[in-house]
VOGU-3710 file (C-alpha; in Angstrom, 3 decimals, decimal comma):
1> mtlvsapagt> -36,985/-31,730/12,323  -34,386/-29,062/13,015  -30,772/-30,202/13,252  -28,365/-27,820/15,011  -25,014/-29,531/14,385  -21,758/-27,647/14,985  -18,486/-27,944/16,936  -17,953/-27,057/20,556  -18,285/-23,421/21,523  -20,326/-22,290/18,537
11> gktvavaswv> -23,365/-21,268/20,622  -25,725/-24,052/19,621  -27,527/-24,318/22,950  -27,645/-20,534/23,404  -29,142/-20,097/19,942  -31,941/-22,626/20,538  -32,591/-21,325/24,073  -32,887/-17,773/22,705  -35,399/-19,005/20,161  -37,457/-20,692/22,876
21> aggrapgpva> -37,222/-17,701/25,227  -38,362/-15,426/22,411  -41,698/-17,235/22,346  -41,398/-18,258/18,726  -42,054/-21,964/19,324  -45,415/-23,124/17,867  -46,406/-24,887/21,105  -45,113/-26,216/24,431  -41,397/-27,039/24,595  -39,989/-30,137/26,246
31> wislddvrlt> -36,289/-29,450/26,777  -34,127/-32,494/27,567  -30,415/-32,074/28,211  -28,498/-35,292/27,625  -25,161/-34,012/28,867  -23,438/-36,668/31,006  -26,461/-39,007/30,630  -25,775/-42,612/29,687  -28,444/-43,444/27,143  -28,925/-47,101/27,996
41> gptlwslvve> -32,171/-49,052/28,039  -35,246/-46,878/28,559  -33,310/-43,851/29,853  -34,014/-41,622/26,872  -37,712/-42,442/26,822  -38,075/-41,888/30,545  -36,584/-38,429/30,033  -38,873/-37,803/27,053  -41,967/-38,773/29,028  -40,909/-36,539/31,922
51> glrrsevdvs> -40,207/-33,647/29,585  -43,571/-33,984/27,851  -45,330/-34,174/31,201  -43,710/-30,891/32,284  -44,954/-29,422/29,016  -48,498/-30,337/29,938  -48,779/-33,215/27,499  -50,935/-35,975/29,004  -48,482/-38,896/29,246  -49,571/-40,328/32,571
61> gkvpaasvtt> -50,202/-43,982/33,212  -47,440/-45,553/31,151  -43,798/-46,408/31,886  -41,290/-47,269/29,128  -40,359/-50,901/28,886  -36,806/-52,079/29,502  -36,296/-52,171/25,764  -38,019/-49,729/23,446  -37,634/-50,582/19,743  -39,512/-49,958/16,538
71> reptflswlv> -39,864/-53,692/16,062  -42,307/-53,807/19,016  -43,642/-50,225/18,977  -46,341/-50,541/21,642  -44,905/-47,802/23,831  -43,960/-45,593/20,859  -47,457/-45,910/19,353  -49,000/-44,881/22,687  -46,625/-41,890/22,853  -47,661/-40,826/19,338
81> trivahprpv> -51,340/-40,858/20,340  -50,605/-38,651/23,376  -48,665/-36,133/21,268  -51,286/-36,001/18,522  -54,003/-35,561/21,117  -52,431/-32,344/22,365  -54,187/-29,296/20,898  -50,966/-27,591/19,816  -47,756/-28,875/18,180  -45,221/-30,115/20,707
91> vlvldeaddm> -41,539/-29,110/20,458  -39,046/-31,690/21,745  -35,491/-30,317/22,172  -32,711/-32,872/22,679  -29,605/-30,940/23,745  -26,115/-32,516/23,732  -27,478/-35,521/21,777  -24,025/-36,773/20,779  -24,164/-40,397/22,009  -27,549/-41,443/20,696
101> srdnalgldy> -27,842/-45,190/19,973  -29,268/-46,548/16,749  -32,369/-47,849/18,542  -32,960/-44,421/20,072  -32,539/-42,794/16,655  -35,020/-45,200/15,076  -37,497/-44,558/17,848  -37,281/-40,786/17,427  -37,698/-41,199/13,688  -40,822/-43,306/14,366
111> lvrrsaghlr> -42,281/-40,574/16,566  -41,621/-37,758/14,077  -43,007/-39,591/11,067  -46,220/-40,803/12,770  -47,065/-37,610/14,619  -48,434/-35,957/11,449  -46,614/-32,727/12,120  -47,651/-32,499/15,784  -44,095/-33,250/16,987  -41,323/-30,784/16,139
121> lvvvtrsdpl> -37,958/-32,372/16,956  -34,918/-30,126/17,577  -31,605/-32,004/17,891  -28,610/-30,052/19,232  -25,354/-31,960/18,779  -21,646/-31,753/18,065  -21,835/-34,539/15,491  -24,559/-35,649/13,129  -26,869/-38,224/14,804  -27,795/-41,611/13,371
131> lslhryrlen> -31,180/-40,346/12,219  -32,069/-40,868/8,551  -30,990/-37,347/7,624  -30,892/-38,111/3,906  -34,594/-38,955/3,914  -35,494/-35,735/5,723  -33,429/-33,758/3,210  -35,084/-35,544/0,294  -38,540/-34,791/1,695  -37,589/-31,191/2,524
141> amvevrmsdl> -38,682/-31,908/6,110  -35,562/-30,691/7,912  -33,804/-27,395/8,617  -30,052/-27,643/9,206  -28,118/-25,087/11,242  -24,356/-25,455/10,856  -21,203/-23,681/12,056  -21,331/-21,154/9,226  -24,887/-20,213/10,221  -23,883/-19,726/13,854
151> aftaaegral> -20,745/-17,711/13,067  -20,848/-14,113/14,279  -20,827/-11,363/11,658  -18,434/-8,436/12,034  -21,161/-6,259/13,580  -22,258/-9,042/15,960  -18,637/-9,685/16,942  -18,066/-6,011/17,753  -21,242/-6,003/19,836  -20,184/-9,115/21,766
161> laargvelsp> -16,745/-7,691/22,561  -18,220/-4,358/23,607  -20,810/-6,092/25,824  -17,944/-7,788/27,655  -16,173/-4,484/28,226  -13,552/-4,869/25,491  -13,395/-1,667/23,454  -11,323/-2,082/20,311  -10,897/0,083/17,263  -13,330/-0,975/14,506
171> aeadavvrrt> -10,465/-2,291/12,389  -9,020/-4,388/15,225  -12,440/-5,684/16,265  -13,133/-6,754/12,692  -9,701/-8,395/12,584  -10,547/-10,419/15,716  -13,798/-11,590/14,115  -11,929/-12,611/10,962  -9,234/-14,315/13,010  -11,766/-16,367/14,961
181> egwaaglvlt> -13,961/-16,806/11,850  -16,923/-15,713/13,987  -16,496/-18,668/16,409  -18,459/-17,683/19,514  -16,185/-19,332/22,096  -13,153/-17,862/20,383  -14,639/-14,374/20,669  -15,570/-14,883/24,312  -12,135/-16,282/25,210  -10,488/-13,402/23,349
191> amslghradr> -12,576/-10,916/25,309  -11,532/-12,612/28,548  -7,839/-12,534/27,664  -7,972/-8,890/26,600  -9,818/-7,695/29,672  -6,636/-7,092/31,688  -4,426/-5,841/28,841  -3,590/-2,149/28,549  -2,833/-2,089/24,821  -5,834/-4,062/23,638
201> dsaaaeitgd> -5,375/-3,393/19,938  -1,868/-4,912/19,971  -3,016/-7,790/22,163  -5,904/-8,552/19,790  -3,415/-9,036/16,958  -1,609/-11,679/19,044  -4,589/-14,035/19,469  -3,649/-17,454/18,094  -4,886/-21,004/18,372  -1,617/-22,426/19,681
211> sgtvseylls> -1,394/-20,579/22,998  -3,477/-19,142/25,814  -7,056/-19,911/26,721  -8,109/-20,521/23,115  -5,507/-23,271/22,853  -6,593/-24,832/26,155  -10,247/-24,888/25,089  -9,534/-26,415/21,674  -7,205/-29,008/23,162  -9,617/-30,226/25,819
221> evlnahsaaa> -12,988/-29,746/24,134  -12,084/-30,654/20,540  -8,813/-32,473/19,917  -8,722/-34,689/22,992  -12,392/-35,553/22,576  -11,513/-37,666/19,526  -10,268/-41,231/19,440  -6,538/-41,903/19,146  -6,841/-42,767/15,441  -8,870/-39,642/14,633
231> relllrtsvv> -6,500/-37,530/16,695  -3,494/-38,798/14,722  -5,294/-38,136/11,439  -6,045/-34,564/12,476  -2,423/-33,945/13,485  -0,870/-35,461/10,339  -3,114/-33,559/7,937  -2,714/-30,209/9,698  0,591/-29,371/7,968  -1,235/-28,148/4,820
241> dvlrpglvea> -3,755/-25,321/4,515  -6,166/-27,088/2,156  -6,724/-30,838/2,166  -7,440/-32,458/-1,195  -7,605/-35,944/-2,673  -4,179/-37,444/-3,214  -2,480/-35,081/-0,790  -4,443/-36,462/2,145  -3,394/-40,009/1,275  0,248/-38,900/0,874
251> lagpqalral> 0,154/-37,539/4,421  -1,972/-40,060/6,292  -2,453/-43,247/4,293  -4,887/-44,720/1,754  -8,042/-44,496/3,903  -7,407/-40,949/5,128  -9,834/-39,129/2,825  -12,741/-41,375/3,802  -11,908/-40,927/7,479  -11,752/-37,143/7,028
261> tflergnafl> -15,194/-37,172/5,471  -16,577/-38,802/8,620  -14,717/-36,292/10,795  -16,251/-33,433/8,822  -19,698/-34,836/9,588  -18,597/-34,977/13,200  -17,861/-31,222/13,188  -14,173/-31,513/13,988  -13,579/-27,844/13,074  -13,205/-29,201/9,551
271> epvpgtrgwf> -15,313/-27,903/6,686  -15,547/-28,589/2,949  -14,103/-26,038/0,525  -17,031/-24,611/-1,482  -17,143/-25,608/-5,135  -14,761/-28,558/-4,816  -15,337/-32,249/-4,172  -13,268/-33,919/-1,471  -11,451/-30,697/-0,466  -11,435/-29,610/3,185
281> ryhalfrell> -9,946/-26,929/5,406  -9,502/-26,610/9,171  -10,661/-23,622/11,141  -7,606/-21,326/11,278  -7,259/-21,378/15,073  -7,719/-25,147/15,232  -5,111/-25,637/12,501  -2,649/-23,578/14,544  -3,319/-25,733/17,590  -2,862/-28,946/15,583
291> raqlayeapa> 0,456/-27,790/14,146  1,749/-26,694/17,518  0,699/-29,987/19,079  2,311/-31,974/16,251  5,559/-30,048/16,622  5,477/-30,710/20,380  4,549/-34,405/20,254  6,431/-35,530/17,117  8,814/-32,910/15,648  10,563/-35,442/13,398
301> tavelhraaa> 7,195/-36,567/12,016  6,293/-32,935/11,268  9,459/-32,571/9,158  8,719/-35,769/7,227  5,153/-34,654/6,604  6,359/-31,331/5,189  8,738/-33,217/2,892  5,926/-35,491/1,734  3,697/-32,465/1,060  6,496/-30,705/-0,853
311> kwfagegqle> 7,044/-33,752/-3,038  3,322/-34,104/-3,740  2,866/-30,422/-4,625  5,936/-30,480/-6,875  4,523/-33,487/-8,701  1,260/-31,583/-9,230  3,049/-28,511/-10,571  2,118/-26,452/-7,479  5,468/-24,711/-7,178  4,788/-22,198/-4,420
321> eavqhaaaae> 3,267/-24,795/-2,114  6,168/-27,186/-2,793  8,710/-24,483/-1,939  6,861/-23,470/1,228  6,776/-27,020/2,585  10,381/-27,745/1,638  11,381/-24,572/3,493  9,259/-25,624/6,487  11,279/-28,869/6,532  14,446/-26,711/6,190
331> dwedaagyvi> 15,334/-28,527/2,947  16,557/-25,318/1,320  18,400/-26,927/-1,585  15,241/-28,850/-2,453  13,175/-25,660/-2,144  15,533/-23,838/-4,508  15,669/-26,890/-6,768  11,889/-26,787/-7,195  12,231/-23,202/-8,465  14,952/-24,144/-10,924
341> dglaigrlla> 13,217/-27,278/-12,218  9,972/-25,335/-12,556  11,781/-22,712/-14,683  10,503/-20,077/-12,266  13,708/-18,129/-11,680  12,036/-15,152/-13,342  9,500/-14,893/-10,518  12,292/-13,936/-8,130  13,417/-11,087/-10,384  10,376/-8,986/-9,537
351> tpgagvlsev> 10,421/-6,185/-6,969  11,824/-7,464/-3,625  9,166/-8,742/-1,236  6,627/-9,368/-3,986  5,185/-12,857/-4,110  5,315/-16,017/-2,055  8,700/-17,200/-3,334  10,406/-13,961/-2,438  8,941/-14,105/1,068  10,024/-17,733/1,582
361> fsrlprgqtg> 13,587/-17,213/0,414  13,970/-14,090/2,542  14,381/-16,641/5,392  17,125/-18,571/3,615  19,927/-19,222/6,158  23,183/-17,423/5,455  25,373/-20,530/5,520  23,229/-22,590/3,138  25,087/-23,765/0,018  24,278/-25,529/-3,249
371> aavslvraae> 23,945/-24,726/-6,940  20,194/-24,101/-6,805  20,541/-21,963/-3,677  23,235/-19,848/-5,380  21,007/-19,294/-8,427  18,111/-18,254/-6,204  20,358/-15,877/-4,258  21,632/-14,389/-7,523  18,049/-13,710/-8,654  17,139/-12,150/-5,306
381> amsrgdvatc> 20,193/-9,892/-5,422  19,314/-8,838/-8,963  15,776/-7,959/-7,858  17,311/-5,556/-5,312  19,591/-4,040/-7,937  22,656/-5,481/-6,181  24,628/-6,260/-9,324  27,895/-7,210/-7,606  26,252/-9,722/-5,263  24,272/-11,190/-8,152
391> aghldsareq> 27,462/-11,697/-10,154  29,162/-13,375/-7,196  26,353/-15,868/-6,571  26,062/-16,551/-10,296  29,765/-17,416/-10,497  29,363/-19,674/-7,456  26,433/-21,470/-9,089  28,388/-22,056/-12,286  31,234/-23,589/-10,313  28,827/-25,993/-8,614
401> itdagawvaa> 27,049/-27,021/-11,837  29,846/-29,339/-12,950  27,901/-30,967/-15,782  25,552/-28,473/-17,432  24,062/-31,114/-19,690  22,975/-33,162/-16,677  20,858/-30,343/-15,253  19,584/-28,343/-18,187  17,106/-26,328/-16,096  19,962/-25,005/-13,934
411> dlssqvlsmv> 22,052/-24,128/-16,982  19,061/-22,392/-18,531  18,422/-20,410/-15,346  22,094/-19,437/-15,324  21,820/-18,104/-18,897  18,713/-16,095/-18,017  20,456/-14,546/-15,027  23,510/-13,814/-17,174  21,258/-12,053/-19,663  19,575/-9,893/-17,002
421> lamalgdfek> 22,910/-9,127/-15,338  24,424/-8,033/-18,656  21,417/-5,773/-19,231  21,941/-4,134/-15,834  25,635/-3,582/-16,647  24,810/-2,052/-20,027  26,554/-4,833/-21,961  23,824/-5,347/-24,537  25,820/-7,537/-26,863  26,534/-9,949/-24,043
431> aleaaaraeq> 22,839/-9,852/-23,088  21,882/-10,756/-26,665  24,357/-13,634/-26,673  22,938/-15,011/-23,410  19,381/-14,587/-24,736  20,283/-16,508/-27,894  21,732/-19,377/-25,825  18,648/-19,398/-23,595  16,343/-19,527/-26,623  18,256/-22,483/-28,023
441> mldpasrglp> 17,830/-24,338/-24,748  14,192/-23,491/-24,053  12,338/-25,858/-26,371  14,188/-29,131/-25,644  14,803/-28,289/-21,997  11,383/-27,183/-20,851  8,924/-29,307/-22,760  5,902/-29,858/-20,553  7,235/-27,822/-17,621  4,809/-25,323/-16,070
451> grqelvalve> 7,095/-22,298/-16,115  7,989/-22,396/-19,793  5,832/-19,460/-20,923  7,147/-17,333/-18,082  10,738/-17,906/-19,124  9,987/-17,488/-22,833  8,347/-14,148/-22,066  11,246/-13,045/-19,862  13,898/-13,986/-22,450  12,010/-12,228/-25,248
461> fakalalqqa> 11,525/-9,139/-23,089  15,175/-8,882/-22,074  16,267/-9,520/-25,661  13,910/-6,791/-26,845  15,354/-4,348/-24,295  18,874/-5,108/-25,502  17,836/-4,601/-29,126  16,114/-1,363/-28,211  19,191/-0,079/-26,376  21,269/-0,955/-29,417
471> grldaaleaf> 18,967/1,128/-31,616  17,620/-1,859/-33,559  14,035/-0,774/-33,137  12,435/-2,980/-35,805  13,881/-6,124/-34,239  13,023/-4,795/-30,768  9,388/-4,284/-31,759  9,160/-7,862/-32,961  10,679/-9,167/-29,736  8,442/-6,987/-27,516
481> aaaasaasqg> 5,387/-8,266/-29,396  6,608/-11,849/-28,905  7,177/-11,167/-25,191  3,677/-9,720/-24,818  2,173/-12,674/-26,655  4,004/-15,206/-24,461  3,188/-13,250/-21,296  -0,514/-13,070/-22,142  -0,583/-16,888/-22,327  1,388/-17,393/-19,120
491> tsyceailag> 0,518/-17,215/-15,447  -0,112/-14,169/-13,291  3,640/-13,916/-12,795  3,870/-12,691/-16,404  1,928/-9,516/-15,583  5,085/-7,447/-15,159  6,439/-8,657/-18,512  3,135/-7,988/-20,287  2,876/-4,479/-18,845  6,548/-3,816/-19,581
501> slarlalvaa> 6,201/-5,010/-23,178  3,143/-2,842/-23,782  4,973/0,146/-22,307  8,017/-0,437/-24,571  5,825/-0,831/-27,631  4,284/2,511/-26,644  7,742/4,084/-26,322  8,846/3,007/-29,793  5,517/4,033/-31,325  5,837/7,470/-29,708
511> wrgqlrkaqr> 9,433/7,812/-30,943  8,315/7,057/-34,487  5,432/9,504/-34,352  2,611/6,941/-34,141  0,985/9,010/-31,444  -2,471/7,432/-31,352  -0,971/3,965/-31,182  1,461/5,080/-28,474  -1,392/6,626/-26,473  -3,411/3,426/-26,638
521> lgeealaarp> -0,492/1,156/-25,747  0,636/3,447/-22,943  -2,820/3,458/-21,383  -3,050/-0,335/-21,753  0,320/-0,677/-20,009  -0,875/1,476/-17,106  -4,120/-0,490/-16,902  -2,133/-3,751/-16,820  0,276/-2,427/-14,202  1,273/-5,334/-11,942
531> asdlpvgssl> 1,875/-5,332/-8,220  5,610/-5,774/-8,833  7,997/-4,823/-11,610  11,149/-6,145/-13,231  14,475/-4,559/-12,253  15,605/-4,283/-15,899  12,629/-2,273/-17,092  9,813/-0,462/-15,287  6,437/-0,639/-16,990  5,061/2,374/-15,090
541> gaaevalawv> 8,016/4,655/-15,864  8,187/3,691/-19,552  4,426/4,058/-20,051  4,378/7,493/-18,439  7,330/8,591/-20,598  5,494/7,428/-23,721  2,383/9,390/-22,727  4,505/12,436/-21,863  6,112/12,230/-25,313  2,694/11,963/-27,010
551> ttqtydlaaa> 1,242/14,956/-25,163  4,368/16,997/-25,900  4,024/16,265/-29,606  0,330/17,189/-29,558  1,377/20,319/-27,610  -0,673/19,615/-24,506  2,148/20,849/-22,324  0,215/20,686/-19,039  -0,513/16,991/-19,595  3,069/16,460/-20,729
561> rhhaqraaea> 4,410/17,935/-17,489  1,984/15,770/-15,489  3,108/12,555/-17,186  6,770/13,612/-16,972  6,408/14,174/-13,233  4,832/10,737/-12,779  7,590/9,186/-14,893  10,258/10,904/-12,790  8,674/9,508/-9,620  8,587/5,980/-11,053
571> hiavgdampr> 11,538/3,633/-10,942  13,585/3,636/-14,164  16,539/1,248/-14,066  19,968/2,875/-14,137  20,902/1,288/-17,462  17,463/1,810/-19,031  18,527/4,555/-21,409  15,689/5,023/-23,890  12,942/6,136/-21,472  15,486/8,213/-19,547
581> vmlavveart> 16,642/10,034/-22,713  13,086/10,477/-23,981  12,071/11,907/-20,602  14,935/14,409/-20,804  13,815/15,450/-24,304  10,236/15,876/-23,059  11,434/18,054/-20,182  13,548/20,122/-22,566  10,652/20,612/-24,983  8,195/21,602/-22,260
591> crgrgdlaaa> 10,756/24,101/-20,938  11,246/25,412/-24,484  7,462/25,713/-24,834  7,323/28,120/-21,904  10,417/30,017/-23,130  12,889/28,711/-20,529  15,763/27,735/-22,846  18,297/27,570/-19,980  16,237/24,928/-18,189  15,833/23,050/-21,461
601> raalaeargh> 19,616/22,958/-21,937  20,116/21,849/-18,323  17,732/18,885/-18,755  19,583/17,728/-21,880  23,024/18,228/-20,306  22,035/16,216/-17,235  20,894/13,354/-19,437  24,135/13,416/-21,440  26,188/13,336/-18,250  24,305/10,379/-16,770
611> rppapawltd> 26,308/7,308/-15,793  26,306/4,781/-17,273  26,027/6,805/-20,479  23,287/6,180/-23,019  24,115/4,344/-26,269  25,604/6,484/-29,038  22,412/6,722/-31,079  20,488/8,109/-28,123  23,290/10,466/-27,123  23,265/11,754/-30,721
621> elrveeaald> 19,586/12,585/-30,359  20,336/14,613/-27,228  23,013/16,537/-29,135  20,617/17,150/-32,015  18,051/18,517/-29,555  20,739/20,777/-28,096  21,657/21,969/-31,589  17,995/22,795/-32,250  18,051/24,966/-29,109  21,171/26,700/-30,481
631> vvsgeparav> 19,253/27,652/-33,619  16,298/28,968/-31,598  18,549/30,963/-29,272  20,279/32,699/-32,192  23,491/30,631/-32,306  23,233/28,887/-35,692  26,996/28,670/-36,115  27,243/26,643/-32,923  24,492/24,342/-34,193  26,294/23,900/-37,525
641> aateilaaar> 29,544/23,026/-35,781  27,845/20,574/-33,431  25,963/18,729/-36,170  28,969/18,599/-38,486  31,123/17,160/-35,700  28,333/14,696/-34,962  28,173/13,596/-38,611  31,931/13,254/-38,851  32,083/11,079/-35,720  29,798/8,470/-37,263
651> sepasagatl> 30,665/6,259/-40,218  27,005/5,924/-41,232  24,918/8,787/-42,690  23,660/11,420/-40,293  20,279/10,917/-38,721  17,223/12,665/-40,105  17,073/14,996/-37,115  20,724/15,999/-37,444  20,352/16,637/-41,186  17,332/18,887/-40,670
661> vlaharlvsg> 18,875/20,849/-37,777  22,009/21,414/-39,857  19,892/22,606/-42,810  17,874/24,893/-40,530  21,026/26,392/-39,016  22,494/27,078/-42,442  19,277/28,660/-43,696  19,229/30,947/-40,656  22,864/31,823/-41,388  21,976/32,661/-45,006
671> dpvddpiqag> 23,880/29,743/-46,520  22,424/27,930/-49,532  20,751/24,613/-48,703  19,561/21,826/-50,962  15,968/20,638/-50,766  15,819/19,062/-47,263  13,108/16,654/-48,425  15,439/15,215/-51,049  18,426/14,873/-48,729  17,541/11,248/-47,981
681> pvgvtlttrv> 18,282/11,160/-44,228  18,173/7,817/-42,428  15,897/6,931/-39,514  13,006/9,079/-40,756  10,034/9,364/-38,361  6,758/11,194/-38,831  8,110/14,172/-36,906  11,199/14,509/-39,100  9,090/14,189/-42,257  6,808/16,992/-41,036
691> dgwlleayrq> 9,835/19,034/-39,938  11,392/18,463/-43,356  8,390/19,889/-45,213  8,185/22,839/-42,831  11,860/23,510/-43,441  11,218/23,338/-47,188  8,449/25,927/-46,732  10,936/28,113/-44,864  13,511/27,686/-47,638  10,991/28,604/-50,344
701> lqhghevraa> 9,959/31,696/-48,387  13,590/32,772/-48,213  13,700/32,524/-52,018  10,447/34,497/-52,309  8,373/31,534/-53,553  5,320/31,870/-51,340  3,128/29,581/-53,451  5,683/26,776/-53,257  6,047/27,433/-49,562  2,288/27,133/-49,134
711> ralehslrla> 2,353/23,791/-50,968  5,098/22,516/-48,673  3,165/23,756/-45,640  0,014/21,990/-46,843  1,982/18,779/-47,345  3,303/18,940/-43,772  -0,209/19,547/-42,447  -1,620/16,539/-44,283  1,163/14,359/-42,882  0,608/15,587/-39,320
721> apeqlrrpfr> -3,206/15,536/-39,331  -3,840/11,802/-38,616  -1,730/11,958/-35,441  -2,612/15,601/-34,626  1,093/16,399/-34,419  1,062/20,092/-33,411  4,486/20,753/-31,885  6,414/21,271/-35,182  3,917/23,960/-36,241  4,060/25,740/-32,872
731> eapadvrrlm> 7,885/25,741/-33,041  8,215/26,430/-36,790  10,361/29,398/-37,998  8,673/32,799/-37,655  8,245/33,189/-41,421  6,398/29,874/-41,633  4,113/30,786/-38,741  3,363/34,102/-40,493  2,460/32,170/-43,655  0,122/29,983/-41,590
741> rlqndltdrh> -1,647/33,093/-40,265  -2,095/34,393/-43,808  -3,831/31,178/-44,868  -7,408/32,285/-44,133  -8,984/28,840/-44,566  -6,278/26,943/-42,695  -8,326/26,602/-39,504  -11,353/25,416/-41,440  -9,343/22,752/-43,250  -7,300/21,729/-40,230
751> pwldgsrqpa> -9,317/22,427/-37,057  -7,133/19,968/-35,102  -4,254/22,445/-35,345  -5,540/24,607/-32,482  -6,583/21,642/-30,357  -10,211/21,394/-31,446  -11,652/18,374/-33,210  -13,675/18,533/-36,369  -17,341/17,836/-35,577  -18,594/14,689/-37,203
761> vphqrqrrav> -22,303/15,368/-37,691  -22,149/18,545/-39,890  -19,629/16,964/-42,213  -21,734/13,853/-42,514  -24,622/16,053/-43,595  -22,453/17,734/-46,207  -21,383/14,353/-47,521  -24,992/13,234/-47,917  -25,550/16,056/-50,421  -22,946/14,489/-52,731
771> pepnpaivep> -24,186/11,323/-54,454  -22,085/8,264/-53,751  -21,224/6,051/-56,727  -21,244/3,013/-54,384  -22,771/2,421/-50,974  -20,419/4,008/-48,412  -20,896/1,392/-45,737  -23,064/-1,730/-45,717  -23,230/-2,326/-41,919  -21,460/-0,929/-38,865
781> ltekelevlg> -17,914/-2,084/-38,146  -17,176/-3,922/-34,909  -14,745/-2,518/-32,355  -11,984/-4,894/-33,501  -12,636/-4,086/-37,164  -12,343/-0,371/-36,385  -9,012/-1,042/-34,664  -7,742/-3,009/-37,682  -8,975/-0,223/-39,978  -6,968/2,300/-37,988
791> hlgellttee> -3,835/0,193/-38,411  -4,521/-0,069/-42,144  -4,577/3,734/-42,189  -1,154/3,651/-40,556  0,056/1,476/-43,468  0,850/-1,470/-41,198  1,214/-4,882/-42,812  -0,962/-7,842/-41,849  1,870/-9,302/-39,768  2,484/-5,977/-37,997
801> iaavmfisvn> -1,213/-5,606/-37,152  -1,249/-9,143/-35,748  1,784/-8,359/-33,572  0,346/-5,063/-32,293  -3,087/-6,521/-31,492  -1,729/-9,854/-30,184  -3,938/-11,874/-32,538  -3,158/-14,327/-35,327  -2,481/-13,309/-38,926  -5,531/-15,299/-40,051
811> tvrthvrnil> -7,745/-13,349/-37,647  -6,417/-10,073/-39,083  -7,196/-11,282/-42,607  -10,748/-12,153/-41,540  -11,209/-8,654/-40,107  -9,828/-7,100/-43,324  -12,238/-9,117/-45,481  -15,150/-7,971/-43,307  -13,983/-4,353/-43,555  -13,781/-4,493/-47,361
821> rkmsasrrne> -17,232/-6,038/-47,559  -18,835/-3,550/-45,193  -17,093/-0,565/-46,821  -17,988/-1,795/-50,350  -14,293/-1,595/-51,214  -12,095/-3,898/-53,253  -8,729/-2,732/-51,862  -7,378/-1,734/-48,480  -6,444/1,810/-49,556  -9,932/2,300/-50,969
831> avrrarelhi> -11,463/1,270/-47,630  -9,142/3,666/-45,773  -10,028/6,514/-48,180  -13,761/5,973/-47,689  -13,320/5,729/-43,940  -11,625/9,124/-43,951  -14,335/10,614/-46,177  -16,935/9,370/-43,703  -14,780/10,603/-40,797  -14,525/7,101/-39,386
841> las> -10,773/7,759/-39,578  -9,102/11,143/-39,157  -8,154/12,635/-42,541
//
């Protein structure tokens, strides 16, 4: 048996007729159309006999009795003998077989089963017949052709439209096929409606199921063909996109799911969702018709159904769906309340227009009031960078939240918005205070709520930004790691926070001279780049700045300019000082690298004049960079004055950079200078340590101690080698660069200095010639173990490695134990030393 069961207008009859006309039937075809035929008494069997006779099957001499049943199968047995007697298999097509009685179905089943394969039954119907389909499926004796099989592909849809004289662009034609889901009648009706339109591409985009000829067809051929009870069920369940257990009952009563299952078998433009049990969806055009008809027939019922759906979705933790249905019912305070109670205020802080919530609340009526609405409006304003409007709505929300303890979620959302607003205004202390209050409230307030991780990640991220702006980099690193950890465990809405945290970790690593780590984190941040970003900190801009800083320090100035250009094109928040200042320093250093000192000064001056100004510690770094340019341009006295004024303006000791620039300026001026390495400057980074040893080499050369100078130079090279920090050597004083040229074996010992990498294979061969007291390595290290080994070489603690890699401390310890075993080492430093000897790590 072949069952062709699909809704109206899917091309069932045309498909079977094409098959017959193509001559692919195995024998004669008896085609019986049952449209408008009342199948009472022997009617069906009279038609069958007549059809078989026309197909040259010998069925003469017998007339069906008034009642043909399988209980008294005299007639049916005779019919079987006639069919079997025919030399070829007989194909019996029953078209429009929608009203078949049970007796008729049993009789057909009797014929098929006793004809020993000589009868091929093809049933074409809008709803599954009463035949024992389960038995045919079990015996693999039936082929089923459903709506999905009959749906037109994109190429077939384009061909159909073109054949009817409708020429559309390929994109618009494909859009029509997607819109109709390949429904044949929908494509034909679309072609008819577009035939007289001048701008067919625009008209094609306007095809919907709630108007025009498509609507008329669906209304008469599908919806109105159902009983009153089925019709009401279809209308009530049309308000949602996907029907699922529990939701269906909430909309249409306790027996609704069972009734829907029967409707699906009846091909009511309803189909199961693949991979789920009891889930259904309507054909898009039919769903549009149902909703339009519901709104026309019972608008008040439509509103109540949307409210019921919103309540159900909220109870299931499906926030976006709850908000959409509350908005459809125009219950805007409830819609906003779902966001607040779900601790999802952070989702609205992303780039405007990103996400479902942002789209829904873009329709929020101007005159709508309420505490939740004010909080939502404050978040939306903040996402646009409209600080004043955000502050106004936030004040309004606070006035309406009369008892904060009664609605903790609203108070918590208010604190989060206060924190983000303070960040945008540059008031980092106030941001830290708000973050601390939010952290205190999070655990007791949000236990079990779905948005908790999102808000934890957002609070940690904003707190980390405030700490970073305040120059408290150690605390900021810890908070960024916590934000990344929370974001990685949250929903997709945490993508912006995860990418932003990785980018900030890259920034701090680059600032401290951990160039390889910064490179890795920066690339991870770009790879994790979300569709939207947070207004208080761009992940793209910060990551590109970090990579620009790294390539400047390794003296790949072309790459540095590329990353700097991409960073300049990215959005960096007005108050986001650290990436902005670092970008200015990168631009100044690349200009200095090509000898354009005027442009370098201009980049630094523009950054210092930016409003709002950068924090003092970052402004100091800009002044130090300017003082370094003074020394290079032959104005050491100006550099001395600038750095001395800078030191006097601060109560704490001068920074490492300021101390070294001052020492350099005095050496150039011929003034005596103490050992810069012993000066004990604060805030020492890898770059300042390397600069300090280079300056010591310069000082020793001025005193005529070339051997000591060479020792200092060698020390600086060993410090810089693991990170391939080249810039200090390219910008070292002329006397130091001359000393480097005189060191004949310098390139052999430090091939990284000119941008080349030391080949691994020759050195491994050299090492094999030296007997090892212990096995160098027992078995290869895994990728994670190699990453942990690299962090051990950077002298990171177990806790720091766990934070950087976003794994637990115990996992780090396991990796370390494996490394020691495989490297035949008893201590971490011994494993690192052997790894460098084997060139697993850079030496």
